[in-house]
Jmol script that loads the backbone (N, CA, C; Angstrom):
load data "model"
ATOM      1  N   MET A   1      83.952 102.697  35.472  1.00  0.00           N
ATOM      2  CA  MET A   1      83.020 101.700  35.013  1.00  0.00           C
ATOM      3  C   MET A   1      83.526 100.325  35.435  1.00  0.00           C
ATOM      4  N   GLY A   2      82.665  99.505  36.032  1.00  0.00           N
ATOM      5  CA  GLY A   2      83.044  98.186  36.519  1.00  0.00           C
ATOM      6  C   GLY A   2      83.127  97.166  35.392  1.00  0.00           C
ATOM      7  N   GLN A   3      83.775  96.047  35.711  1.00  0.00           N
ATOM      8  CA  GLN A   3      83.875  94.960  34.751  1.00  0.00           C
ATOM      9  C   GLN A   3      82.557  94.216  34.652  1.00  0.00           C
ATOM     10  N   LEU A   4      82.295  93.680  33.472  1.00  0.00           N
ATOM     11  CA  LEU A   4      81.132  92.822  33.306  1.00  0.00           C
ATOM     12  C   LEU A   4      81.401  91.499  34.000  1.00  0.00           C
ATOM     13  N   SER A   5      80.453  91.007  34.730  1.00  0.00           N
ATOM     14  CA  SER A   5      80.618  89.680  35.324  1.00  0.00           C
ATOM     15  C   SER A   5      79.616  88.752  34.660  1.00  0.00           C
ATOM     16  N   TRP A   6      80.090  87.602  34.229  1.00  0.00           N
ATOM     17  CA  TRP A   6      79.258  86.648  33.531  1.00  0.00           C
ATOM     18  C   TRP A   6      78.633  85.692  34.524  1.00  0.00           C
ATOM     19  N   MET A   7      77.412  85.329  34.269  1.00  0.00           N
ATOM     20  CA  MET A   7      76.714  84.378  35.115  1.00  0.00           C
ATOM     21  C   MET A   7      77.323  82.991  34.906  1.00  0.00           C
ATOM     22  N   VAL A   8      77.681  82.332  36.003  1.00  0.00           N
ATOM     23  CA  VAL A   8      78.187  80.966  35.946  1.00  0.00           C
ATOM     24  C   VAL A   8      77.177  80.107  36.673  1.00  0.00           C
ATOM     25  N   LEU A   9      76.427  79.345  35.907  1.00  0.00           N
ATOM     26  CA  LEU A   9      75.308  78.573  36.447  1.00  0.00           C
ATOM     27  C   LEU A   9      75.735  77.582  37.521  1.00  0.00           C
ATOM     28  N   SER A  10      76.907  76.980  37.360  1.00  0.00           N
ATOM     29  CA  SER A  10      77.368  75.975  38.313  1.00  0.00           C
ATOM     30  C   SER A  10      77.637  76.556  39.700  1.00  0.00           C
ATOM     31  N   GLU A  11      77.720  77.870  39.812  1.00  0.00           N
ATOM     32  CA  GLU A  11      77.947  78.517  41.103  1.00  0.00           C
ATOM     33  C   GLU A  11      76.643  78.757  41.872  1.00  0.00           C
ATOM     34  N   TYR A  12      75.516  78.562  41.210  1.00  0.00           N
ATOM     35  CA  TYR A  12      74.224  78.807  41.849  1.00  0.00           C
ATOM     36  C   TYR A  12      73.710  77.549  42.525  1.00  0.00           C
ATOM     37  N   GLN A  13      73.038  77.723  43.642  1.00  0.00           N
ATOM     38  CA  GLN A  13      72.424  76.619  44.369  1.00  0.00           C
ATOM     39  C   GLN A  13      70.928  76.678  44.098  1.00  0.00           C
ATOM     40  N   PHE A  14      70.466  75.828  43.198  1.00  0.00           N
ATOM     41  CA  PHE A  14      69.046  75.779  42.896  1.00  0.00           C
ATOM     42  C   PHE A  14      68.355  74.886  43.920  1.00  0.00           C
ATOM     43  N   PRO A  15      67.146  75.248  44.340  1.00  0.00           N
ATOM     44  CA  PRO A  15      66.415  74.364  45.268  1.00  0.00           C
ATOM     45  C   PRO A  15      66.108  73.038  44.587  1.00  0.00           C
ATOM     46  N   LEU A  16      66.305  71.946  45.277  1.00  0.00           N
ATOM     47  CA  LEU A  16      66.071  70.624  44.712  1.00  0.00           C
ATOM     48  C   LEU A  16      64.605  70.402  44.355  1.00  0.00           C
ATOM     49  N   SER A  17      63.713  71.195  44.939  1.00  0.00           N
ATOM     50  CA  SER A  17      62.282  71.066  44.668  1.00  0.00           C
ATOM     51  C   SER A  17      61.846  71.827  43.410  1.00  0.00           C
ATOM     52  N   LEU A  18      62.770  72.504  42.739  1.00  0.00           N
ATOM     53  CA  LEU A  18      62.456  73.307  41.552  1.00  0.00           C
ATOM     54  C   LEU A  18      61.816  72.437  40.464  1.00  0.00           C
ATOM     55  N   THR A  19      60.662  72.870  39.952  1.00  0.00           N
ATOM     56  CA  THR A  19      59.954  72.102  38.919  1.00  0.00           C
ATOM     57  C   THR A  19      59.958  72.801  37.555  1.00  0.00           C
ATOM     58  N   GLN A  20      60.163  74.123  37.526  1.00  0.00           N
ATOM     59  CA  GLN A  20      60.152  74.867  36.264  1.00  0.00           C
ATOM     60  C   GLN A  20      61.273  75.894  36.274  1.00  0.00           C
ATOM     61  N   LEU A  21      61.917  76.050  35.119  1.00  0.00           N
ATOM     62  CA  LEU A  21      62.991  77.024  35.000  1.00  0.00           C
ATOM     63  C   LEU A  21      63.009  77.572  33.583  1.00  0.00           C
ATOM     64  N   CYS A  22      63.084  78.899  33.471  1.00  0.00           N
ATOM     65  CA  CYS A  22      63.182  79.570  32.184  1.00  0.00           C
ATOM     66  C   CYS A  22      64.387  80.508  32.232  1.00  0.00           C
ATOM     67  N   LEU A  23      65.308  80.347  31.290  1.00  0.00           N
ATOM     68  CA  LEU A  23      66.474  81.220  31.203  1.00  0.00           C
ATOM     69  C   LEU A  23      66.398  81.998  29.896  1.00  0.00           C
ATOM     70  N   SER A  24      66.619  83.298  29.977  1.00  0.00           N
ATOM     71  CA  SER A  24      66.589  84.162  28.810  1.00  0.00           C
ATOM     72  C   SER A  24      67.586  85.297  29.016  1.00  0.00           C
ATOM     73  N   ASN A  25      68.381  85.583  28.002  1.00  0.00           N
ATOM     74  CA  ASN A  25      69.366  86.670  28.039  1.00  0.00           C
ATOM     75  C   ASN A  25      70.375  86.538  29.181  1.00  0.00           C
ATOM     76  N   THR A  26      70.681  85.317  29.584  1.00  0.00           N
ATOM     77  CA  THR A  26      71.684  85.100  30.628  1.00  0.00           C
ATOM     78  C   THR A  26      73.092  85.034  30.051  1.00  0.00           C
ATOM     79  N   GLU A  27      73.205  84.825  28.742  1.00  0.00           N
ATOM     80  CA  GLU A  27      74.484  84.783  28.027  1.00  0.00           C
ATOM     81  C   GLU A  27      75.490  83.854  28.698  1.00  0.00           C
ATOM     82  N   LEU A  28      75.033  82.668  29.064  1.00  0.00           N
ATOM     83  CA  LEU A  28      75.912  81.688  29.698  1.00  0.00           C
ATOM     84  C   LEU A  28      77.038  81.296  28.753  1.00  0.00           C
ATOM     85  N   LYS A  29      78.237  81.196  29.274  1.00  0.00           N
ATOM     86  CA  LYS A  29      79.391  80.779  28.475  1.00  0.00           C
ATOM     87  C   LYS A  29      79.619  79.277  28.632  1.00  0.00           C
ATOM     88  N   GLU A  30      79.205  78.715  29.773  1.00  0.00           N
ATOM     89  CA  GLU A  30      79.374  77.290  30.028  1.00  0.00           C
ATOM     90  C   GLU A  30      78.057  76.556  29.776  1.00  0.00           C
ATOM     91  N   ASP A  31      78.173  75.326  29.319  1.00  0.00           N
ATOM     92  CA  ASP A  31      77.015  74.481  29.058  1.00  0.00           C
ATOM     93  C   ASP A  31      76.181  74.357  30.339  1.00  0.00           C
ATOM     94  N   PRO A  32      74.894  74.736  30.307  1.00  0.00           N
ATOM     95  CA  PRO A  32      74.063  74.672  31.506  1.00  0.00           C
ATOM     96  C   PRO A  32      73.583  73.260  31.856  1.00  0.00           C
ATOM     97  N   MET A  33      73.657  72.327  30.909  1.00  0.00           N
ATOM     98  CA  MET A  33      73.081  71.005  31.115  1.00  0.00           C
ATOM     99  C   MET A  33      73.703  70.200  32.258  1.00  0.00           C
ATOM    100  N   PRO A  34      75.029  70.169  32.438  1.00  0.00           N
ATOM    101  CA  PRO A  34      75.581  69.392  33.547  1.00  0.00           C
ATOM    102  C   PRO A  34      75.065  69.833  34.920  1.00  0.00           C
ATOM    103  N   THR A  35      74.743  71.091  35.066  1.00  0.00           N
ATOM    104  CA  THR A  35      74.183  71.589  36.328  1.00  0.00           C
ATOM    105  C   THR A  35      72.697  71.295  36.419  1.00  0.00           C
ATOM    106  N   LEU A  36      71.966  71.594  35.359  1.00  0.00           N
ATOM    107  CA  LEU A  36      70.506  71.469  35.388  1.00  0.00           C
ATOM    108  C   LEU A  36      70.016  70.022  35.382  1.00  0.00           C
ATOM    109  N   GLU A  37      70.764  69.111  34.762  1.00  0.00           N
ATOM    110  CA  GLU A  37      70.305  67.726  34.684  1.00  0.00           C
ATOM    111  C   GLU A  37      70.266  67.040  36.049  1.00  0.00           C
ATOM    112  N   LYS A  38      70.878  67.657  37.036  1.00  0.00           N
ATOM    113  CA  LYS A  38      70.904  67.088  38.388  1.00  0.00           C
ATOM    114  C   LYS A  38      69.701  67.494  39.238  1.00  0.00           C
ATOM    115  N   LEU A  39      68.863  68.390  38.720  1.00  0.00           N
ATOM    116  CA  LEU A  39      67.682  68.824  39.474  1.00  0.00           C
ATOM    117  C   LEU A  39      66.630  67.720  39.403  1.00  0.00           C
ATOM    118  N   PRO A  40      66.354  67.052  40.520  1.00  0.00           N
ATOM    119  CA  PRO A  40      65.545  65.830  40.498  1.00  0.00           C
ATOM    120  C   PRO A  40      64.072  66.004  40.164  1.00  0.00           C
ATOM    121  N   HIS A  41      63.521  67.215  40.335  1.00  0.00           N
ATOM    122  CA  HIS A  41      62.084  67.417  40.115  1.00  0.00           C
ATOM    123  C   HIS A  41      61.767  68.356  38.956  1.00  0.00           C
ATOM    124  N   LEU A  42      62.792  68.777  38.214  1.00  0.00           N
ATOM    125  CA  LEU A  42      62.579  69.705  37.103  1.00  0.00           C
ATOM    126  C   LEU A  42      61.727  69.047  36.023  1.00  0.00           C
ATOM    127  N   GLN A  43      60.583  69.661  35.721  1.00  0.00           N
ATOM    128  CA  GLN A  43      59.657  69.117  34.732  1.00  0.00           C
ATOM    129  C   GLN A  43      59.586  69.959  33.465  1.00  0.00           C
ATOM    130  N   LEU A  44      59.918  71.242  33.566  1.00  0.00           N
ATOM    131  CA  LEU A  44      59.839  72.149  32.424  1.00  0.00           C
ATOM    132  C   LEU A  44      61.101  72.999  32.388  1.00  0.00           C
ATOM    133  N   LEU A  45      61.783  72.992  31.253  1.00  0.00           N
ATOM    134  CA  LEU A  45      62.988  73.798  31.074  1.00  0.00           C
ATOM    135  C   LEU A  45      62.864  74.559  29.768  1.00  0.00           C
ATOM    136  N   LYS A  46      62.994  75.880  29.860  1.00  0.00           N
ATOM    137  CA  LYS A  46      62.980  76.734  28.674  1.00  0.00           C
ATOM    138  C   LYS A  46      64.309  77.463  28.591  1.00  0.00           C
ATOM    139  N   LEU A  47      64.990  77.298  27.471  1.00  0.00           N
ATOM    140  CA  LEU A  47      66.209  78.044  27.186  1.00  0.00           C
ATOM    141  C   LEU A  47      65.889  78.928  26.003  1.00  0.00           C
ATOM    142  N   LYS A  48      65.785  80.220  26.265  1.00  0.00           N
ATOM    143  CA  LYS A  48      65.362  81.170  25.231  1.00  0.00           C
ATOM    144  C   LYS A  48      66.542  81.990  24.728  1.00  0.00           C
ATOM    145  N   GLN A  49      66.248  83.020  23.945  1.00  0.00           N
ATOM    146  CA  GLN A  49      67.254  83.818  23.270  1.00  0.00           C
ATOM    147  C   GLN A  49      68.381  84.247  24.206  1.00  0.00           C
ATOM    148  N   ASN A  50      69.596  84.036  23.710  1.00  0.00           N
ATOM    149  CA  ASN A  50      70.824  84.425  24.410  1.00  0.00           C
ATOM    150  C   ASN A  50      70.966  83.815  25.803  1.00  0.00           C
ATOM    151  N   SER A  51      70.307  82.700  26.042  1.00  0.00           N
ATOM    152  CA  SER A  51      70.479  82.058  27.345  1.00  0.00           C
ATOM    153  C   SER A  51      71.834  81.362  27.417  1.00  0.00           C
ATOM    154  N   TYR A  52      72.279  80.775  26.311  1.00  0.00           N
ATOM    155  CA  TYR A  52      73.564  80.074  26.243  1.00  0.00           C
ATOM    156  C   TYR A  52      74.236  80.415  24.930  1.00  0.00           C
ATOM    157  N   LEU A  53      75.498  80.843  24.996  1.00  0.00           N
ATOM    158  CA  LEU A  53      76.195  81.298  23.803  1.00  0.00           C
ATOM    159  C   LEU A  53      77.197  80.284  23.260  1.00  0.00           C
ATOM    160  N   GLY A  54      77.278  79.120  23.885  1.00  0.00           N
ATOM    161  CA  GLY A  54      78.223  78.104  23.446  1.00  0.00           C
ATOM    162  C   GLY A  54      77.769  77.380  22.188  1.00  0.00           C
ATOM    163  N   ARG A  55      78.678  76.615  21.612  1.00  0.00           N
ATOM    164  CA  ARG A  55      78.402  75.871  20.383  1.00  0.00           C
ATOM    165  C   ARG A  55      78.013  74.420  20.662  1.00  0.00           C
ATOM    166  N   LYS A  56      78.351  73.909  21.862  1.00  0.00           N
ATOM    167  CA  LYS A  56      78.072  72.509  22.189  1.00  0.00           C
ATOM    168  C   LYS A  56      77.298  72.420  23.500  1.00  0.00           C
ATOM    169  N   MET A  57      76.374  71.464  23.542  1.00  0.00           N
ATOM    170  CA  MET A  57      75.590  71.208  24.741  1.00  0.00           C
ATOM    171  C   MET A  57      75.531  69.691  24.904  1.00  0.00           C
ATOM    172  N   ALA A  58      75.617  69.224  26.168  1.00  0.00           N
ATOM    173  CA  ALA A  58      75.628  67.779  26.382  1.00  0.00           C
ATOM    174  C   ALA A  58      74.854  67.377  27.626  1.00  0.00           C
ATOM    175  N   CYS A  59      74.048  66.353  27.480  1.00  0.00           N
ATOM    176  CA  CYS A  59      73.351  65.701  28.590  1.00  0.00           C
ATOM    177  C   CYS A  59      73.902  64.286  28.634  1.00  0.00           C
ATOM    178  N   VAL A  60      75.002  64.102  29.324  1.00  0.00           N
ATOM    179  CA  VAL A  60      75.676  62.810  29.279  1.00  0.00           C
ATOM    180  C   VAL A  60      75.487  61.985  30.543  1.00  0.00           C
ATOM    181  N   GLY A  61      74.956  62.603  31.592  1.00  0.00           N
ATOM    182  CA  GLY A  61      74.733  61.863  32.827  1.00  0.00           C
ATOM    183  C   GLY A  61      73.652  60.814  32.650  1.00  0.00           C
ATOM    184  N   SER A  62      73.944  59.609  33.072  1.00  0.00           N
ATOM    185  CA  SER A  62      72.940  58.550  32.991  1.00  0.00           C
ATOM    186  C   SER A  62      71.788  58.895  33.926  1.00  0.00           C
ATOM    187  N   GLY A  63      70.593  58.980  33.383  1.00  0.00           N
ATOM    188  CA  GLY A  63      69.442  59.329  34.204  1.00  0.00           C
ATOM    189  C   GLY A  63      69.304  60.813  34.467  1.00  0.00           C
ATOM    190  N   GLY A  64      70.015  61.655  33.714  1.00  0.00           N
ATOM    191  CA  GLY A  64      69.898  63.099  33.869  1.00  0.00           C
ATOM    192  C   GLY A  64      68.497  63.579  33.534  1.00  0.00           C
ATOM    193  N   PHE A  65      68.053  64.624  34.183  1.00  0.00           N
ATOM    194  CA  PHE A  65      66.704  65.172  34.009  1.00  0.00           C
ATOM    195  C   PHE A  65      65.649  64.078  34.209  1.00  0.00           C
ATOM    196  N   PRO A  66      65.612  63.451  35.369  1.00  0.00           N
ATOM    197  CA  PRO A  66      64.724  62.302  35.573  1.00  0.00           C
ATOM    198  C   PRO A  66      63.232  62.594  35.440  1.00  0.00           C
ATOM    199  N   GLU A  67      62.801  63.845  35.666  1.00  0.00           N
ATOM    200  CA  GLU A  67      61.366  64.178  35.605  1.00  0.00           C
ATOM    201  C   GLU A  67      61.021  65.153  34.491  1.00  0.00           C
ATOM    202  N   LEU A  68      62.001  65.538  33.663  1.00  0.00           N
ATOM    203  CA  LEU A  68      61.755  66.546  32.631  1.00  0.00           C
ATOM    204  C   LEU A  68      60.743  66.046  31.605  1.00  0.00           C
ATOM    205  N   LYS A  69      59.677  66.819  31.426  1.00  0.00           N
ATOM    206  CA  LYS A  69      58.626  66.480  30.470  1.00  0.00           C
ATOM    207  C   LYS A  69      58.621  67.430  29.275  1.00  0.00           C
ATOM    208  N   VAL A  70      59.008  68.690  29.495  1.00  0.00           N
ATOM    209  CA  VAL A  70      58.971  69.694  28.435  1.00  0.00           C
ATOM    210  C   VAL A  70      60.328  70.401  28.356  1.00  0.00           C
ATOM    211  N   LEU A  71      60.917  70.369  27.168  1.00  0.00           N
ATOM    212  CA  LEU A  71      62.148  71.102  26.887  1.00  0.00           C
ATOM    213  C   LEU A  71      61.856  72.035  25.725  1.00  0.00           C
ATOM    214  N   HIS A  72      62.042  73.322  25.958  1.00  0.00           N
ATOM    215  CA  HIS A  72      61.745  74.340  24.939  1.00  0.00           C
ATOM    216  C   HIS A  72      63.048  75.083  24.644  1.00  0.00           C
ATOM    217  N   LEU A  73      63.521  74.975  23.418  1.00  0.00           N
ATOM    218  CA  LEU A  73      64.717  75.695  22.988  1.00  0.00           C
ATOM    219  C   LEU A  73      64.290  76.729  21.961  1.00  0.00           C
ATOM    220  N   LYS A  74      64.664  77.966  22.174  1.00  0.00           N
ATOM    221  CA  LYS A  74      64.260  79.037  21.256  1.00  0.00           C
ATOM    222  C   LYS A  74      65.453  79.942  20.967  1.00  0.00           C
ATOM    223  N   SER A  75      65.667  80.193  19.702  1.00  0.00           N
ATOM    224  CA  SER A  75      66.716  81.111  19.255  1.00  0.00           C
ATOM    225  C   SER A  75      68.097  80.732  19.784  1.00  0.00           C
ATOM    226  N   MET A  76      68.432  79.451  19.692  1.00  0.00           N
ATOM    227  CA  MET A  76      69.757  78.966  20.102  1.00  0.00           C
ATOM    228  C   MET A  76      70.664  78.979  18.867  1.00  0.00           C
ATOM    229  N   TYR A  77      70.935  80.167  18.346  1.00  0.00           N
ATOM    230  CA  TYR A  77      71.610  80.343  17.070  1.00  0.00           C
ATOM    231  C   TYR A  77      73.034  79.798  17.034  1.00  0.00           C
ATOM    232  N   TRP A  78      73.724  79.792  18.152  1.00  0.00           N
ATOM    233  CA  TRP A  78      75.126  79.394  18.186  1.00  0.00           C
ATOM    234  C   TRP A  78      75.287  77.888  18.365  1.00  0.00           C
ATOM    235  N   LEU A  79      74.224  77.209  18.715  1.00  0.00           N
ATOM    236  CA  LEU A  79      74.315  75.785  19.020  1.00  0.00           C
ATOM    237  C   LEU A  79      74.526  74.959  17.747  1.00  0.00           C
ATOM    238  N   ASP A  80      75.662  74.244  17.685  1.00  0.00           N
ATOM    239  CA  ASP A  80      75.995  73.399  16.546  1.00  0.00           C
ATOM    240  C   ASP A  80      75.859  71.919  16.877  1.00  0.00           C
ATOM    241  N   GLU A  81      76.092  71.560  18.139  1.00  0.00           N
ATOM    242  CA  GLU A  81      76.146  70.152  18.505  1.00  0.00           C
ATOM    243  C   GLU A  81      75.457  69.916  19.846  1.00  0.00           C
ATOM    244  N   TRP A  82      74.638  68.877  19.896  1.00  0.00           N
ATOM    245  CA  TRP A  82      73.945  68.510  21.131  1.00  0.00           C
ATOM    246  C   TRP A  82      74.110  67.015  21.322  1.00  0.00           C
ATOM    247  N   THR A  83      74.752  66.635  22.413  1.00  0.00           N
ATOM    248  CA  THR A  83      75.003  65.232  22.714  1.00  0.00           C
ATOM    249  C   THR A  83      74.056  64.788  23.815  1.00  0.00           C
ATOM    250  N   MET A  84      73.453  63.616  23.611  1.00  0.00           N
ATOM    251  CA  MET A  84      72.479  63.099  24.565  1.00  0.00           C
ATOM    252  C   MET A  84      72.888  61.692  24.968  1.00  0.00           C
ATOM    253  N   GLY A  85      73.118  61.482  26.276  1.00  0.00           N
ATOM    254  CA  GLY A  85      73.483  60.159  26.766  1.00  0.00           C
ATOM    255  C   GLY A  85      72.256  59.272  26.892  1.00  0.00           C
ATOM    256  N   SER A  86      72.484  57.961  26.881  1.00  0.00           N
ATOM    257  CA  SER A  86      71.356  57.041  27.013  1.00  0.00           C
ATOM    258  C   SER A  86      70.779  57.152  28.415  1.00  0.00           C
ATOM    259  N   GLY A  87      69.470  57.150  28.492  1.00  0.00           N
ATOM    260  CA  GLY A  87      68.792  57.266  29.785  1.00  0.00           C
ATOM    261  C   GLY A  87      68.519  58.694  30.216  1.00  0.00           C
ATOM    262  N   ALA A  88      69.056  59.672  29.515  1.00  0.00           N
ATOM    263  CA  ALA A  88      68.785  61.075  29.867  1.00  0.00           C
ATOM    264  C   ALA A  88      67.407  61.466  29.363  1.00  0.00           C
ATOM    265  N   MET A  89      66.724  62.303  30.101  1.00  0.00           N
ATOM    266  CA  MET A  89      65.400  62.827  29.729  1.00  0.00           C
ATOM    267  C   MET A  89      64.418  61.703  29.392  1.00  0.00           C
ATOM    268  N   SER A  90      64.365  60.695  30.194  1.00  0.00           N
ATOM    269  CA  SER A  90      63.549  59.514  29.893  1.00  0.00           C
ATOM    270  C   SER A  90      62.040  59.784  29.878  1.00  0.00           C
ATOM    271  N   LYS A  91      61.596  60.877  30.500  1.00  0.00           N
ATOM    272  CA  LYS A  91      60.162  61.196  30.534  1.00  0.00           C
ATOM    273  C   LYS A  91      59.771  62.346  29.616  1.00  0.00           C
ATOM    274  N   LEU A  92      60.689  62.744  28.744  1.00  0.00           N
ATOM    275  CA  LEU A  92      60.433  63.883  27.856  1.00  0.00           C
ATOM    276  C   LEU A  92      59.236  63.616  26.941  1.00  0.00           C
ATOM    277  N   GLU A  93      58.302  64.558  26.926  1.00  0.00           N
ATOM    278  CA  GLU A  93      57.098  64.468  26.090  1.00  0.00           C
ATOM    279  C   GLU A  93      57.133  65.450  24.929  1.00  0.00           C
ATOM    280  N   SER A  94      57.701  66.622  25.147  1.00  0.00           N
ATOM    281  CA  SER A  94      57.779  67.607  24.070  1.00  0.00           C
ATOM    282  C   SER A  94      58.922  68.563  24.287  1.00  0.00           C
TER     283      SER A  94
END
end "model"
wireframe off; spacefill off
backbone 0.3
color backbone group
């Protein structure tokens, strides 16, 4: 039986033109925000059940998520702390 390999989001090359992303059951161990906030055209982000298992999440980059309009968090049971830098998600509507 092989070892389980965990998904490491920072190792993936997302297309810069990506406008929508939904993660579910990815069981990420590392905070996905530092990677995702750099996507210049992302408008919709959904983090659903078991997408991230960490206790802290941070959007600290100035101007991170420049086009994000919709952020949907569902069943983020382990999340205790969320830090948001000034200027991040400036176009967020819901």
